[in-house]
N, C-alpha and C positions, 0 to 999 in steps of 0.2 A: 866980753872976754876977748883977749888977744887972739887973733886968728892963728898966728904961728904956734901959740901955746896949745890950742885945740888940736891942730894938726899933729904936733909932737905927741900929745897924750893919746890920740887915736893910734898913731904908729906904735907907741909903746905897748898899748893893749893888744894890738895885732901881733907884735913880736912875742909877747907873753903867752898868748894863745897858741902860737906856733911852737914855742918851746915846750909847753905842756903837752901838746900833741905828739911831740917827738918821743917822750918817755912813756906814753901809753902803750899797753900791749896791743897786738894786732886785732884781737877779737873786739876789744873796746873801741878801737879806731873805726872799725866797720859799723858798729852799732851807733857810734856818735855821728858818723857821716850820714847814716840813714835818718837819724833823728833831726839833724840839721837840715837835710833835704826836705823832710816833712814839714818842719817849721817854716821854711822858706815858702813852700807851696801854700800853707795855711795863711801866712801873712799876705802873699800875693792875692789870694782869693778874697781876703777881707778888704784889702785896698780896692780891688776892682769892684767889689760889691758896694763899698762905700761911695765910690765915684759914681756908679750908676744910680744909686739911691739919691745922691745929691741932685743929679740932673732931673730925676722924676719928681722930686719933692719941691721944686722951685715954685710950682703953681699952686701949692696947697695953701689953704686959708687957715689962719690961726684965730681962734675965738677966745675971748676972755671969759674965765669961769670964776664966779663968786662962790665961796664956800663959807657957810656960817658954822662956826665951831661951838656955838652956845647950846 
């Protein structure tokens, strides 16, 4: 894909998100910000866990398994 196209599409989505945020009531904005914060924390934890797993599983051995379905 064209790099400029992707940049502009991401910018458009960001502006759309900000516009929707402006019309939300304050109580919903607070809940949304807490949910977004929780999601960011979860994603960060998953990424860190995945990175550390990759480092520890490099030395693992893979064995071929034959399964007879007859």
